[in-house]
C-alpha positions in Angstrom: -34.9 -8.4 14.9 -33.5 -11.9 14.0 -30.8 -13.2 16.2 -28.0 -14.6 14.1 -25.4 -15.6 16.7 -26.5 -17.0 20.1 -23.1 -16.5 21.7 -21.0 -13.6 20.5 -18.8 -10.9 22.0 -17.9 -7.3 21.2 -14.4 -6.0 22.0 -13.6 -2.3 22.5 -9.9 -2.2 22.0 -7.6 0.6 23.3 -3.8 0.9 23.7 -3.9 -0.2 27.4 -7.2 -1.9 28.0 -9.8 -4.1 26.2 -13.4 -4.1 27.3 -15.2 -7.4 26.3 -19.0 -7.8 26.3 -20.5 -11.2 25.8 -24.1 -11.7 24.8 -25.7 -15.1 25.3 -29.2 -16.3 24.7 -31.7 -17.5 22.1 -33.8 -14.4 22.2 -34.0 -11.0 23.8 -36.1 -12.3 26.7 -33.5 -14.7 28.0 -30.5 -12.6 27.0 -27.5 -12.7 29.4 -24.8 -10.1 29.3 -21.4 -10.3 30.9 -18.7 -7.6 30.7 -15.0 -7.8 31.6 -12.0 -5.5 31.2 -8.5 -6.8 30.4 -5.1 -5.2 30.0 -3.4 -5.5 26.6 -0.3 -7.4 27.8 0.3 -10.7 26.1 -0.5 -12.8 29.2 -3.8 -10.9 29.6 -4.7 -11.5 26.0 -4.4 -15.3 26.7 -6.6 -14.8 29.7 -9.1 -13.0 27.5 -8.9 -16.1 25.2 -9.6 -18.5 28.0 -12.5 -16.3 29.3 -14.2 -16.2 25.9 -13.8 -20.0 25.6 -15.4 -20.5 29.0 -18.4 -18.5 27.8 -18.5 -20.7 24.7 -18.3 -17.7 22.4 -18.3 -18.5 18.7 -18.1 -15.0 17.0 -16.3 -11.9 17.9 -16.4 -8.3 16.5 -14.0 -5.4 17.2 -13.1 -2.1 15.6 -10.0 -1.7 13.4 -8.5 0.9 15.7 -5.0 1.9 14.5 -2.7 -1.0 15.0 -4.1 -1.9 18.5 -6.3 -4.6 17.0 -3.4 -6.6 15.5 -2.0 -8.4 18.6 -5.6 -9.2 19.7 -6.4 -10.6 16.2 -3.2 -12.6 16.0 -4.0 -14.5 19.2 -7.7 -15.0 18.8 -8.0 -15.7 15.0 -7.4 -19.5 15.3 -10.2 -19.9 17.9 -13.1 -17.7 16.9 -14.8 -16.2 13.8 -13.6 -12.6 14.1 -15.2 -9.7 12.4 -13.0 -6.7 12.0 -15.3 -3.7 11.6 -14.8 -0.2 10.1 -15.1 2.2 13.0 -16.9 4.7 10.9 -19.7 2.3 10.0 -20.5 1.1 13.5 -20.7 4.4 15.4 -22.9 4.3 18.5 -25.7 6.8 19.0 -24.3 10.1 20.4 -24.4 10.6 24.2 -23.6 8.4 27.1 -20.5 7.0 25.4 -18.4 4.7 27.6 -16.1 1.8 26.8 -18.6 -0.6 28.3 -21.5 0.8 26.2 -19.3 0.7 23.0 -18.4 -3.0 23.6 -22.1 -3.8 24.2 -23.1 -1.9 21.0 -20.6 -3.8 18.9 -21.8 -7.1 20.4 -25.5 -6.2 19.6 -24.7 -5.3 16.0 -22.8 -8.6 15.6 -25.6 -10.6 17.2 -28.0 -9.4 14.6 -25.5 -9.6 11.6 -25.4 -5.8 11.1 -21.6 -5.6 10.8 -19.8 -5.9 7.5 -16.5 -7.7 7.7 -13.3 -5.8 6.7 -10.9 -7.7 4.5 -8.1 -9.2 6.5 -5.6 -11.2 4.3 -3.9 -14.4 5.5 -0.7 -14.2 7.4 1.5 -14.6 4.3 0.0 -11.6 2.7 0.1 -9.6 5.9 3.9 -10.3 6.0 4.2 -9.4 2.3 2.3 -6.1 3.0 4.8 -5.2 5.7 7.7 -5.8 3.3 6.2 -3.9 0.3 5.2 -0.9 2.4 8.7 -0.8 4.1 10.3 -1.0 0.6 8.2 1.9 -0.5 9.5 3.9 2.5 13.1 3.1 1.7 12.7 3.9 -2.0 11.2 7.3 -1.0 14.1 8.0 1.3 16.6 7.0 -1.4 14.9 9.4 -3.8 15.2 12.2 -1.2 19.0 11.5 -0.8 19.4 11.6 -4.6 17.6 14.9 -4.8 19.8 16.2 -2.0 22.9 15.3 -4.0 21.5 17.0 -7.0 20.8 20.2 -5.1 24.4 20.3 -3.9 25.7 19.8 -7.4 23.5 22.5 -8.8 24.7 24.9 -6.0 28.3 24.3 -7.0 27.4 24.9 -10.7 27.9 21.3 -11.8 25.3 20.8 -14.6 25.6 17.0 -15.0 21.8 16.5 -14.9 21.4 18.7 -18.0 23.6 16.4 -20.1 22.9 12.9 -18.6 19.3 11.8 -18.3 20.0 9.6 -15.3 22.7 11.0 -13.0 22.5 7.8 -10.9 22.8 5.4 -13.8 26.0 3.4 -14.5 27.9 6.2 -16.1 26.6 8.8 -13.7 27.7 6.8 -10.7 31.2 6.3 -12.0 31.5 10.1 -12.6 30.1 10.9 -9.1 32.5 8.4 -7.4 35.5 9.9 -9.3 34.2 13.4 -8.3 34.0 12.5 -4.6 37.4 10.9 -4.6 39.3 13.7 -6.3 37.0 16.7 -6.1 37.3 17.1 -9.9 37.4 15.1 -13.1 39.8 15.5 -16.1 38.5 15.3 -19.6 40.5 12.2 -20.2 38.9 10.5 -17.2 35.5 11.4 -18.5 36.0 9.2 -21.6 37.0 6.2 -19.4 33.9 6.5 -17.1 31.1 7.0 -19.5 29.3 4.4 -21.6 30.2 4.0 -25.3 26.9 5.3 -26.4 27.6 8.6 -24.7 31.0 9.1 -26.4 29.5 11.9 -28.5 28.7 13.8 -25.3 32.2 13.6 -23.9 33.0 17.3 -24.3 29.6 18.4 -23.0 29.9 16.1 -19.9 33.4 17.4 -19.2 32.2 21.0 -19.4 29.2 20.3 -17.2 31.5 18.9 -14.5 33.6 22.0 -14.3 32.2 23.6 -11.1 33.2 25.0 -7.7 32.9 22.1 -5.4 34.5 22.8 -2.0 35.4 20.5 0.9 32.1 21.2 2.7 30.0 20.3 -0.4 32.0 17.2 -1.0 31.3 16.1 2.6 27.6 16.6 2.1 27.6 14.6 -1.1 29.6 11.7 0.5 27.1 11.6 3.5 24.1 11.3 1.1 26.0 8.8 -1.1 26.8 6.5 1.8 23.1 6.6 2.9 22.1 5.7 -0.7 24.4 2.7 -0.7 23.0 1.5 2.7 19.4 1.9 1.5 20.1 -0.1 -1.6 21.4 -2.9 0.5 18.3 -2.8 2.7 16.0 -2.7 -0.4 17.9 -5.7 -1.9 17.4 -7.7 1.4 13.6 -6.8 1.4 13.2 -7.9 -2.2 14.9 -11.2 -1.5 12.5 -11.8 1.4 9.6 -10.8 -0.8 10.7 -13.4 -3.4 10.7 -16.1 -0.8 7.0 -15.4 0.1 6.0 -15.1 -3.6 7.4 -18.5 -4.5 4.0 -20.0 -3.9 2.2 -17.4 -6.0 4.3 -17.3 -9.1 1.3 -18.1 -11.3 -0.5 -15.0 -10.1 2.6 -12.9 -10.4 3.2 -14.0 -14.0 -0.5 -13.3 -14.8 -0.4 -9.8 -13.5 2.9 -9.0 -15.4 1.1 -9.8 -18.7 -0.7 -6.4 -18.3 1.2 -3.3 -19.6 2.5 -1.1 -16.8 2.7 -3.8 -14.2 6.2 -5.0 -13.3 7.3 -7.5 -10.6 7.2 -4.9 -7.7 3.8 -3.7 -8.6 2.5 -7.2 -8.9 3.8 -7.9 -5.4 2.0 -4.9 -4.0 -1.3 -5.9 -5.6 -1.0 -9.5 -4.2 0.0 -8.2 -0.8 -3.0 -5.8 -0.6 -5.8 -7.8 -2.2 -4.6 -11.4 -2.0 -5.2 -13.9 -4.8 -8.7 -15.1 -3.8 -11.2 -12.6 -5.3 -14.1 -14.3 -3.4 -13.4 -11.7 -0.7 -15.0 -9.1 -3.0 -18.5 -9.8 -4.5 -17.7 -7.8 -7.6 -15.0 -5.7 -9.2 -16.9 -2.6 -8.2 -16.7 -3.6 -4.5 -12.9 -4.0 -4.9 -12.5 -0.6 -6.7 -14.5 1.1 -3.9 -12.4 -0.6 -1.2 -9.2 0.6 -3.0 -10.5 4.2 -3.2 -10.6 4.3 -7.0 -14.3 4.7 -7.4 -16.0 8.1 -7.8 -17.8 9.5 -4.7 -21.6 9.6 -4.5 -22.9 12.9 -3.1 -26.4 14.0 -4.1 -28.7 16.4 -2.3 -32.0 18.0 -3.4 -31.6 16.4 -6.8 -28.2 17.9 -7.5 -25.0 16.0 -8.0 -22.2 17.5 -5.9 -18.5 16.6 -5.5 -17.6 13.2 -7.0 -14.0 13.0 -5.7 -12.8 9.5 -5.0 -13.7 7.8 -1.7 -11.1 7.0 0.9 -9.7 3.6 0.5 -6.4 1.6 0.5 -3.7 4.2 -0.3 -1.0 1.6 -1.1 -2.8 -0.2 -4.0 -4.2 3.1 -5.2 -0.8 4.7 -5.6 0.6 1.5 -7.1 -2.1 1.4 -9.8 -1.8 5.1 -10.5 1.9 4.6 -11.1 1.1 1.7 -13.4 -1.4 3.8 -15.2 1.2 6.5 -15.8 3.6 3.8 -17.1 0.8 2.6 -19.5 0.2 6.1 -20.7 3.8 6.3 -22.0 3.4 3.2 -24.2 2.3 3.2 -27.8 -0.7 1.5 -29.5 -2.2 0.1 -26.3 -5.9 0.5 -25.6 -5.3 1.7 -22.0 -2.9 4.3 -23.3 -5.3 5.5 -26.0 -8.1 5.7 -23.4 -5.8 7.7 -21.0 -5.0 10.4 -23.5 -8.7 10.6 -24.6 -9.7 11.2 -20.9 -6.8 13.5 -20.2 -7.8 15.8 -23.1 -11.3 16.2 -21.6 -10.9 15.8 -17.8 -7.2 16.4 -17.1 -4.3 14.1 -16.5 -4.9 13.5 -12.8 -8.5 12.3 -13.3 -7.4 10.3 -16.2 -4.8 8.5 -14.1 -7.4 7.5 -11.5 -9.8 6.4 -14.2 -7.2 4.2 -15.9 -6.1 2.8 -12.4 -9.8 1.9 -11.8 -10.0 0.1 -15.2 -6.7 -1.7 -14.5 -7.9 -2.9 -11.1 -11.1 -4.2 -12.7 -9.0 -6.1 -15.2 -6.8 -7.5 -12.4 -9.9 -8.7 -10.5 -11.1 -10.8 -13.5 -7.6 -12.0 -14.3 -7.1 -13.4 -10.8 -10.7 -14.7 -10.6 -10.5 -16.5 -13.9 -6.8 -17.3 -13.9 -6.4 -15.8 -17.4 -3.6 -13.6 -18.7 -4.2 -10.1 -20.1 -5.1 -10.0 -23.8 -4.4 -6.8 -25.7 -7.3 -6.0 -28.1 -6.6 -4.4 -31.4 -6.6 -0.6 -31.0 -8.1 1.4 -33.9 
């Protein structure tokens, strides 16, 4: 088998130790192997760096094990060509499994060019990833708190949600704040708190606010309300930091926002997860498979079996499915028409994934060609 790299290393990374195996030599006959074990403390990672430099290593491979690879990658990335491998695709032959044999196996695969590189974005995008994923967590927690307030209101027979579409909109917030302060709201106060467009609902809103809130329920609502206010401040700070990173990528953000269903937050998630250089993915099909939006391929004895989507990046997959749902609510858009056509035959969930796949394909070509989205005439 052809030798691609004359001096390479395989790293078997764990939470407490790293086993490094270096292979050196032009061919299999003069192959030299050296193995060393290092702790994972920062000073020991720099010792690993020095040891690899002494061996004149040029290429390194390691598994993407949890988050344990990240500190190793951060220290070594500026000095070596690092291949981050999918652990599922470089499994060793069963039996006689040790950390040393795993490191040697990774080094042998790398030596002969048998490891496919996983996509690792530059540092800016890695930082943006952390922010977008944290923002998603905070938004989820804020939604949970809003649902908790809604449950307490329903338990006290306050039917505000049946009259106002968004209980936590401008008018809804004013009503809730007044309710928390006094424990009740007079009909005259309702007219002062609601928006002018809701004036015709004044009596209905006043009737819906007539409930049986006691001190205990008010306390629960106030606790959730304070948490919501705090989470909104955190989300605002995260979005400000995201904007600072995206200053250098405003062209790509504006391009993505030309597509229906994609707003600023979704564009930030797309850029954070796949970057702006589509050279990392040979084709749009490779990108769709990496994102987990491609149908599975399972055939045996000439029969096609389950075609459920493959595992991929859950963050961009969920973002594109949300964007697909937003597109489906629009009118006279080709993506919307396609969604409802698929939904009628295959169901809404499969239609969402299909439209998400199509949107990702369009995003790939938009970023590759630096062209905005053009809406074709829908007949």
